[in-house]
N, CA, C and O atoms as a GROMACS GRO file, in nm:
protein
  292
    1MET      N    1  14.995  -8.321   8.362
    1MET     CA    2  14.857  -8.282   8.354
    1MET      C    3  14.765  -8.396   8.395
    1MET      O    4  14.664  -8.373   8.463
    2LEU      N    5  14.798  -8.519   8.354
    2LEU     CA    6  14.713  -8.633   8.387
    2LEU      C    7  14.751  -8.697   8.521
    2LEU      O    8  14.696  -8.801   8.557
    3ASN      N    9  14.842  -8.637   8.594
    3ASN     CA   10  14.885  -8.694   8.721
    3ASN      C   11  14.779  -8.681   8.829
    3ASN      O   12  14.783  -8.757   8.926
    4ASN      N   13  14.685  -8.588   8.817
    4ASN     CA   14  14.590  -8.560   8.925
    4ASN      C   15  14.449  -8.608   8.893
    4ASN      O   16  14.354  -8.551   8.946
    5ILE      N   17  14.432  -8.709   8.809
    5ILE     CA   18  14.297  -8.753   8.772
    5ILE      C   19  14.228  -8.819   8.891
    5ILE      O   20  14.120  -8.776   8.930
    6GLY      N   21  14.286  -8.920   8.948
    6GLY     CA   22  14.229  -8.988   9.063
    6GLY      C   23  14.112  -9.077   9.027
    6GLY      O   24  14.073  -9.086   8.910
    7LEU      N   25  14.056  -9.143   9.127
    7LEU     CA   26  13.946  -9.236   9.108
    7LEU      C   27  13.818  -9.167   9.062
    7LEU      O   28  13.754  -9.217   8.968
    8PRO      N   29  13.776  -9.056   9.122
    8PRO     CA   30  13.653  -8.991   9.074
    8PRO      C   31  13.662  -8.948   8.927
    8PRO      O   32  13.563  -8.958   8.854
    9GLY      N   33  13.775  -8.900   8.885
    9GLY     CA   34  13.794  -8.859   8.746
    9GLY      C   35  13.784  -8.977   8.651
    9GLY      O   36  13.723  -8.967   8.544
   10LEU      N   37  13.845  -9.090   8.690
   10LEU     CA   38  13.838  -9.210   8.606
   10LEU      C   39  13.695  -9.262   8.596
   10LEU      O   40  13.652  -9.304   8.488
   11LEU      N   41  13.622  -9.258   8.706
   11LEU     CA   42  13.482  -9.301   8.704
   11LEU      C   43  13.399  -9.211   8.613
   11LEU      O   44  13.313  -9.260   8.539
   12LEU      N   45  13.422  -9.082   8.618
   12LEU     CA   46  13.350  -8.988   8.533
   12LEU      C   47  13.380  -9.015   8.385
   12LEU      O   48  13.289  -9.014   8.302
   13ILE      N   49  13.506  -9.039   8.353
   13ILE     CA   50  13.545  -9.070   8.215
   13ILE      C   51  13.478  -9.199   8.169
   13ILE      O   52  13.428  -9.206   8.057
   14ALA      N   53  13.475  -9.301   8.256
   14ALA     CA   54  13.413  -9.429   8.221
   14ALA      C   55  13.264  -9.411   8.194
   14ALA      O   56  13.211  -9.470   8.100
   15VAL      N   57  13.196  -9.332   8.276
   15VAL     CA   58  13.052  -9.309   8.257
   15VAL      C   59  13.027  -9.235   8.126
   15VAL      O   60  12.934  -9.269   8.052
   16VAL      N   61  13.106  -9.135   8.096
   16VAL     CA   62  13.089  -9.059   7.971
   16VAL      C   63  13.111  -9.150   7.850
   16VAL      O   64  13.035  -9.144   7.753
   17VAL      N   65  13.214  -9.232   7.854
   17VAL     CA   66  13.241  -9.323   7.743
   17VAL      C   67  13.126  -9.422   7.728
   17VAL      O   68  13.084  -9.452   7.616
   18LEU      N   69  13.075  -9.474   7.840
   18LEU     CA   70  12.963  -9.568   7.835
   18LEU      C   71  12.838  -9.504   7.774
   18LEU      O   72  12.769  -9.567   7.695
   19VAL      N   73  12.810  -9.381   7.810
   19VAL     CA   74  12.694  -9.311   7.756
   19VAL      C   75  12.712  -9.283   7.607
   19VAL      O   76  12.617  -9.299   7.529
   20LEU      N   77  12.832  -9.243   7.567
   20LEU     CA   78  12.854  -9.209   7.426
   20LEU      C   79  12.849  -9.331   7.334
   20LEU      O   80  12.788  -9.326   7.228
   21PHE      N   81  12.913  -9.439   7.375
   21PHE     CA   82  12.928  -9.554   7.285
   21PHE      C   83  12.829  -9.667   7.313
   21PHE      O   84  12.801  -9.745   7.222
   22GLY      N   85  12.777  -9.678   7.431
   22GLY     CA   86  12.685  -9.787   7.463
   22GLY      C   87  12.759  -9.912   7.508
   22GLY      O   88  12.876  -9.932   7.476
   23ARG      N   89  12.688  -9.994   7.581
   23ARG     CA   90  12.747 -10.114   7.640
   23ARG      C   91  12.791 -10.214   7.533
   23ARG      O   92  12.898 -10.274   7.545
   24GLY      N   93  12.711 -10.234   7.431
   24GLY     CA   94  12.742 -10.333   7.328
   24GLY      C   95  12.867 -10.298   7.250
   24GLY      O   96  12.949 -10.386   7.221
   25LYS      N   97  12.883 -10.172   7.215
   25LYS     CA   98  13.000 -10.128   7.138
   25LYS      C   99  13.128 -10.144   7.220
   25LYS      O  100  13.231 -10.188   7.169
   26ILE      N  101  13.121 -10.106   7.348
   26ILE     CA  102  13.239 -10.118   7.435
   26ILE      C  103  13.274 -10.265   7.456
   26ILE      O  104  13.392 -10.301   7.456
   27SER      N  105  13.173 -10.349   7.473
   27SER     CA  106  13.196 -10.492   7.492
   27SER      C  107  13.267 -10.553   7.371
   27SER      O  108  13.362 -10.629   7.385
   28SER      N  109  13.219 -10.519   7.252
   28SER     CA  110  13.282 -10.574   7.132
   28SER      C  111  13.423 -10.519   7.114
   28SER      O  112  13.512 -10.590   7.067
   29LEU      N  113  13.444 -10.393   7.150
   29LEU     CA  114  13.577 -10.333   7.140
   29LEU      C  115  13.675 -10.402   7.235
   29LEU      O  116  13.789 -10.429   7.198
   30MET      N  117  13.631 -10.429   7.357
   30MET     CA  118  13.718 -10.497   7.453
   30MET      C  119  13.747 -10.641   7.409
   30MET      O  120  13.856 -10.693   7.433
   31GLY      N  121  13.649 -10.704   7.344
   31GLY     CA  122  13.672 -10.838   7.289
   31GLY      C  123  13.779 -10.836   7.183
   31GLY      O  124  13.864 -10.926   7.178
   32GLU      N  125  13.776 -10.736   7.098
   32GLU     CA  126  13.879 -10.723   6.993
   32GLU      C  127  14.016 -10.693   7.052
   32GLU      O  128  14.117 -10.744   7.004
   33VAL      N  129  14.019 -10.612   7.157
   33VAL     CA  130  14.146 -10.584   7.225
   33VAL      C  131  14.203 -10.712   7.284
   33VAL      O  132  14.323 -10.737   7.274
   34GLY      N  133  14.117 -10.793   7.346
   34GLY     CA  134  14.161 -10.920   7.403
   34GLY      C  135  14.216 -11.014   7.297
   34GLY      O  136  14.318 -11.080   7.319
   35LYS      N  137  14.149 -11.021   7.182
   35LYS     CA  138  14.198 -11.106   7.073
   35LYS      C  139  14.333 -11.056   7.022
   35LYS      O  140  14.421 -11.135   6.989
   36GLY      N  141  14.348 -10.925   7.016
   36GLY     CA  142  14.475 -10.868   6.971
   36GLY      C  143  14.589 -10.901   7.065
   36GLY      O  144  14.700 -10.934   7.022
   37ILE      N  145  14.563 -10.892   7.195
   37ILE     CA  146  14.666 -10.924   7.295
   37ILE      C  147  14.703 -11.071   7.286
   37ILE      O  148  14.820 -11.106   7.293
   38THR      N  149  14.602 -11.158   7.272
   38THR     CA  150  14.628 -11.301   7.260
   38THR      C  151  14.712 -11.331   7.135
   38THR      O  152  14.806 -11.410   7.140
   39SER      N  153  14.679 -11.267   7.025
   39SER     CA  154  14.752 -11.287   6.901
   39SER      C  155  14.896 -11.238   6.915
   39SER      O  156  14.990 -11.300   6.864
   40PHE      N  157  14.914 -11.125   6.983
   40PHE     CA  158  15.048 -11.071   7.004
   40PHE      C  159  15.133 -11.167   7.086
   40PHE      O  160  15.249 -11.193   7.052
   41LYS      N  161  15.077 -11.220   7.195
   41LYS     CA  162  15.151 -11.314   7.279
   41LYS      C  163  15.186 -11.441   7.201
   41LYS      O  164  15.297 -11.494   7.216
   42LYS      N  165  15.092 -11.489   7.119
   42LYS     CA  166  15.118 -11.608   7.039
   42LYS      C  167  15.232 -11.583   6.940
   42LYS      O  168  15.318 -11.669   6.921
   43GLY      N  169  15.232 -11.466   6.878
   43GLY     CA  170  15.339 -11.430   6.784
   43GLY      C  171  15.474 -11.421   6.853
   43GLY      O  172  15.575 -11.464   6.798
   44ILE      N  173  15.476 -11.363   6.973
   44ILE     CA  174  15.601 -11.354   7.049
   44ILE      C  175  15.655 -11.493   7.081
   44ILE      O  176  15.774 -11.520   7.064
   45ASN      N  177  15.567 -11.583   7.126
   45ASN     CA  178  15.610 -11.718   7.161
   45ASN      C  179  15.659 -11.794   7.038
   45ASN      O  180  15.759 -11.866   7.046
   46GLU      N  181  15.591 -11.778   6.924
   46GLU     CA  182  15.635 -11.846   6.802
   46GLU      C  183  15.769 -11.790   6.754
   46GLU      O  184  15.854 -11.866   6.707
   47GLY      N  185  15.788 -11.661   6.764
   47GLY     CA  186  15.914 -11.600   6.724
   47GLY      C  187  16.029 -11.646   6.812
   47GLY      O  188  16.139 -11.673   6.763
   48GLU      N  189  16.003 -11.656   6.941
   48GLU     CA  190  16.106 -11.704   7.033
   48GLU      C  191  16.143 -11.849   7.003
   48GLU      O  192  16.260 -11.886   7.004
   49LYS      N  193  16.041 -11.931   6.975
   49LYS     CA  194  16.066 -12.071   6.942
   49LYS      C  195  16.146 -12.082   6.813
   49LYS      O  196  16.237 -12.165   6.802
   50GLU      N  197  16.113 -11.998   6.715
   50GLU     CA  198  16.185 -12.000   6.588
   50GLU      C  199  16.331 -11.961   6.607
   50GLU      O  200  16.420 -12.020   6.546
   51LEU      N  201  16.357 -11.862   6.692
   51LEU     CA  202  16.495 -11.823   6.719
   51LEU      C  203  16.572 -11.935   6.788
   51LEU      O  204  16.688 -11.961   6.753
   52LEU      N  205  16.510 -12.001   6.884
   52LEU     CA  206  16.578 -12.111   6.953
   52LEU      C  207  16.605 -12.226   6.858
   52LEU      O  208  16.712 -12.287   6.863
   53ASP      N  209  16.510 -12.258   6.769
   53ASP     CA  210  16.532 -12.364   6.670
   53ASP      C  211  16.644 -12.326   6.575
   53ASP      O  212  16.724 -12.411   6.537
   54SER      N  213  16.650 -12.199   6.537
   54SER     CA  214  16.755 -12.152   6.447
   54SER      C  215  16.893 -12.165   6.513
   54SER      O  216  16.989 -12.207   6.449
   55LYS      N  217  16.899 -12.129   6.640
   55LYS     CA  218  17.026 -12.141   6.712
   55LYS      C  219  17.068 -12.287   6.723
   55LYS      O  220  17.186 -12.320   6.708
   56ALA      N  221  16.972 -12.375   6.748
   56ALA     CA  222  17.002 -12.518   6.759
   56ALA      C  223  17.052 -12.572   6.625
   56ALA      O  224  17.144 -12.653   6.621
   57ASP      N  225  16.992 -12.527   6.516
   57ASP     CA  226  17.037 -12.570   6.383
   57ASP      C  227  17.178 -12.519   6.354
   57ASP      O  228  17.259 -12.592   6.296
   58ASP      N  229  17.207 -12.396   6.394
   58ASP     CA  230  17.340 -12.340   6.372
   58ASP      C  231  17.446 -12.418   6.449
   58ASP      O  232  17.555 -12.443   6.397
   59VAL      N  233  17.414 -12.456   6.571
   59VAL     CA  234  17.508 -12.532   6.652
   59VAL      C  235  17.529 -12.671   6.591
   59VAL      O  236  17.640 -12.723   6.593
   60ALA      N  237  17.422 -12.730   6.538
   60ALA     CA  238  17.433 -12.863   6.478
   60ALA      C  239  17.514 -12.859   6.349
   60ALA      O  240  17.575 -12.960   6.312
   61ASP      N  241  17.516 -12.746   6.280
   61ASP     CA  242  17.589 -12.735   6.153
   61ASP      C  243  17.740 -12.718   6.172
   61ASP      O  244  17.815 -12.736   6.076
   62VAL      N  245  17.784 -12.683   6.291
   62VAL     CA  246  17.927 -12.663   6.316
   62VAL      C  247  17.996 -12.798   6.318
   62VAL      O  248  17.958 -12.886   6.395
   63PRO      N  249  18.097 -12.816   6.232
   63PRO     CA  250  18.165 -12.946   6.230
   63PRO      C  251  18.248 -12.967   6.356
   63PRO      O  252  18.312 -12.875   6.407
   64GLN      N  253  18.244 -13.088   6.405
   64GLN     CA  254  18.322 -13.123   6.523
   64GLN      C  255  18.463 -13.161   6.479
   64GLN      O  256  18.481 -13.232   6.381
   65PRO      N  257  18.564 -13.114   6.552
   65PRO     CA  258  18.702 -13.148   6.513
   65PRO      C  259  18.729 -13.296   6.539
   65PRO      O  260  18.679 -13.356   6.634
   66ASP      N  261  18.811 -13.351   6.450
   66ASP     CA  262  18.850 -13.491   6.468
   66ASP      C  263  18.955 -13.497   6.577
   66ASP      O  264  19.059 -13.430   6.570
   67VAL      N  265  18.928 -13.575   6.677
   67VAL     CA  266  19.022 -13.589   6.789
   67VAL      C  267  19.082 -13.728   6.781
   67VAL      O  268  19.012 -13.829   6.789
   68GLU      N  269  19.213 -13.729   6.764
   68GLU     CA  270  19.282 -13.858   6.758
   68GLU      C  271  19.342 -13.887   6.893
   68GLU      O  272  19.392 -13.795   6.959
   69PRO      N  273  19.339 -14.011   6.935
   69PRO     CA  274  19.400 -14.043   7.065
   69PRO      C  275  19.551 -14.023   7.060
   69PRO      O  276  19.617 -14.056   6.961
   70LYS      N  277  19.604 -13.967   7.167
   70LYS     CA  278  19.749 -13.944   7.175
   70LYS      C  279  19.819 -14.076   7.200
   70LYS      O  280  19.771 -14.161   7.275
   71ASP      N  281  19.934 -14.092   7.135
   71ASP     CA  282  20.015 -14.212   7.157
   71ASP      C  283  20.084 -14.203   7.291
   71ASP      O  284  20.136 -14.098   7.329
   72LYS      N  285  20.083 -14.312   7.362
   72LYS     CA  286  20.154 -14.315   7.490
   72LYS      C  287  20.302 -14.331   7.462
   72LYS      O  288  20.343 -14.410   7.378
   73VAL      N  289  20.380 -14.256   7.532
   73VAL     CA  290  20.524 -14.259   7.510
   73VAL      C  291  20.591 -14.349   7.606
   73VAL      O  292  20.713 -14.364   7.603
   0.00000   0.00000   0.00000
């Protein structure tokens, strides 16, 4: 159903939304959306860093086997 909107349809929707809500309301809404996206990206990066640190700690906790030099025969 939404496959045939096209550019004129999108422009009409944008004008109707602008008339209904006003420029100030839309501007503040887009600002909040931008802050949300920034916060989401920051959370993703922090989570990825936490996982990498956790993996590094797990690898560091694995005991290394004692390797004794072989006697030459």
